[in-house]
C-alpha positions, -999 to 999 in steps of 0.1 A, spaced: 0 0 0 16 32 -11 10 61 13 18 89 -11 -8 76 -35 -34 87 -11 -19 122 -6 -52 140 -14 -70 119 13 -44 128 39 -47 165 31 -85 161 33 -83 145 67 -58 171 81 -79 200 68 -111 185 81 -96 181 116 -81 216 116 -115 231 106 -133 210 131 -109 219 159 -113 256 151 -151 254 152 -152 234 184 -123 248 205 -122 285 197 -145 311 213 -137 339 188 -165 340 163 -142 350 134 -120 321 141 -150 298 141 -161 311 107 -126 306 93 -126 270 107 -159 264 90 -145 276 57 -115 253 61 -139 224 69 -159 232 38 -128 233 17 -118 198 29 -151 184 19 -148 200 -16 -113 184 -19 -128 150 -9 -155 151 -35 -132 163 -63 -106 136 -54 -132 108 -54 -144 118 -89 -110 110 -105 -114 81 -129 -82 65 -141 -80 67 -178 -113 87 -180 -119 114 -206 -144 142 -210 -179 129 -215 -180 136 -253 -195 109 -274 -175 103 -306 -185 84 -337 -169 50 -340 -157 48 -304 -176 21 -285 -160 14 -251 -147 46 -236 -144 54 -200 -158 88 -190 -153 110 -160 -186 122 -145 -187 161 -145 -216 162 -120 -194 163 -89 -175 193 -102 -208 211 -109 -221 203 -75 -189 215 -58 -190 247 -79 -225 254 -65 -213 245 -30 -184 269 -32 -208 297 -41 -231 288 -13 -201 285 11 -189 320 2 -224 334 6 -228 317 40 -194 330 52 -203 366 41 -236 363 59 -218 350 90 -193 379 89 -221 404 86 -238 388 117 -205 390 136 -203 427 128 -238 432 142 -229 412 173 -198 433 178 -219 465 175 -244 452 200 -222 435 226 -189 451 220 -171 418 217 -169 387 194 -158 363 222 -185 338 230 -180 338 268 -183 376 269 -215 375 249 -230 348 271 -221 368 302 -238 399 288 -270 380 282 -272 365 318 -299 381 339 -285 404 366 
């Protein structure tokens, strides 16, 4: 079993864990959003890596060619859509963080929770 042959999967796993750790362990809302973006990028990498077909070509039917292996373009299209949605979600999250900063004066979770506690 060749370890370097699975380089993309190793990068996927490392990016996934870095993003997951940032979302779970950090209390700064900006760092959480960046962790979520890293997590999403890891998932994009996994889908694109899984789509690779050895010896596959573009799905263009040619006259006279009977048995040809094609790579499915659908995962790339879905990932392109997911990237657009991910960027939009990140922008919305950053806008919400700006509003939280204006309201509470902080973007640290524990300070926001303390401000919401009844006095």
